[in-house]
C-alpha positions as YAML, in Angstrom:
chain: A
units: angstrom
residues:
- id: 1
  name: MET
  ca: [98.78, 81.22, 64.20]
- id: 2
  name: ALA
  ca: [98.41, 84.55, 62.44]
- id: 3
  name: GLU
  ca: [99.38, 87.72, 64.38]
- id: 4
  name: LYS
  ca: [96.74, 90.38, 64.81]
- id: 5
  name: GLN
  ca: [97.40, 93.54, 62.83]
- id: 6
  name: LEU
  ca: [98.08, 96.51, 65.06]
- id: 7
  name: PHE
  ca: [97.84, 100.15, 64.34]
- id: 8
  name: GLN
  ca: [100.18, 102.66, 66.03]
- id: 9
  name: CYS
  ca: [99.70, 106.25, 67.04]
- id: 10
  name: SER
  ca: [102.48, 108.15, 65.27]
- id: 11
  name: VAL
  ca: [102.70, 110.63, 68.10]
- id: 12
  name: CYS
  ca: [102.83, 108.58, 71.32]
- id: 13
  name: GLY
  ca: [103.67, 105.21, 69.77]
- id: 14
  name: LEU
  ca: [100.91, 103.15, 71.54]
- id: 15
  name: HIS
  ca: [99.31, 100.32, 69.59]
- id: 16
  name: TYR
  ca: [95.69, 99.59, 68.96]
- id: 17
  name: GLU
  ca: [93.78, 96.60, 67.47]
- id: 18
  name: ASN
  ca: [91.36, 99.13, 65.82]
- id: 19
  name: LYS
  ca: [92.54, 101.58, 63.16]
- id: 20
  name: GLU
  ca: [89.97, 104.20, 64.02]
- id: 21
  name: ILE
  ca: [90.98, 104.22, 67.69]
- id: 22
  name: ALA
  ca: [94.67, 104.74, 66.68]
- id: 23
  name: LYS
  ca: [93.64, 107.61, 64.48]
- id: 24
  name: LYS
  ca: [91.60, 109.18, 67.39]
- id: 25
  name: CYS
  ca: [94.66, 108.77, 69.61]
- id: 26
  name: GLU
  ca: [96.85, 110.43, 67.07]
- id: 27
  name: ALA
  ca: [94.42, 113.33, 66.64]
- id: 28
  name: TYR
  ca: [94.06, 113.84, 70.39]
- id: 29
  name: CYS
  ca: [97.81, 113.65, 70.98]
- id: 30
  name: LYS
  ca: [98.48, 116.30, 68.28]
- id: 31
  name: GLU
  ca: [95.77, 118.60, 69.50]
- id: 32
  name: HIS
  ca: [96.47, 118.38, 73.24]
- id: 33
  name: ASN
  ca: [100.17, 117.55, 73.21]
- id: 34
  name: GLY
  ca: [99.47, 114.54, 75.41]
- id: 35
  name: CYS
  ca: [97.43, 111.37, 75.70]
- id: 36
  name: SER
  ca: [93.76, 110.81, 76.57]
- id: 37
  name: LEU
  ca: [93.28, 108.36, 79.42]
- id: 38
  name: ASP
  ca: [90.02, 107.29, 77.80]
- id: 39
  name: ILE
  ca: [91.80, 106.39, 74.58]
- id: 40
  name: THR
  ca: [94.98, 104.89, 76.07]
- id: 41
  name: LYS
  ca: [93.08, 102.49, 78.22]
- id: 42
  name: LEU
  ca: [92.10, 100.78, 74.98]
- id: 43
  name: SER
  ca: [95.74, 100.33, 73.86]
- id: 44
  name: VAL
  ca: [97.41, 96.91, 73.56]
- id: 45
  name: GLU
  ca: [100.08, 98.02, 76.02]
- id: 46
  name: ARG
  ca: [97.59, 99.04, 78.68]
- id: 47
  name: ASN
  ca: [95.57, 95.75, 78.23]
- id: 48
  name: LYS
  ca: [98.82, 93.70, 78.71]
- id: 49
  name: GLN
  ca: [99.45, 95.59, 81.94]
- id: 50
  name: SER
  ca: [95.86, 94.98, 83.14]
- id: 51
  name: SER
  ca: [96.13, 91.21, 82.38]
- id: 52
  name: LYS
  ca: [99.44, 91.01, 84.41]
- id: 53
  name: SER
  ca: [98.04, 92.92, 87.42]
- id: 54
  name: ASP
  ca: [94.83, 90.85, 87.25]
- id: 55
  name: SER
  ca: [96.75, 87.57, 87.36]
- id: 56
  name: ASN
  ca: [99.03, 88.90, 90.18]
- id: 57
  name: GLU
  ca: [95.88, 89.69, 92.22]
- id: 58
  name: LEU
  ca: [94.56, 86.22, 91.68]
- id: 59
  name: SER
  ca: [97.80, 84.61, 92.82]
- id: 60
  name: HIS
  ca: [97.77, 86.40, 96.18]
...
């Protein structure tokens, strides 16, 4: 099974499945010296957290 190609923001280090979103993250991080919640919610790391919390809620 082939791995998905991920794109990383060079400023904060978050990963995205979409190159354009990674570029938007990088631009936002540089301009504002911090992350945008609207952009970071699309990150691979955030989606992994959501999946874990969703499965935890289902098991209770």
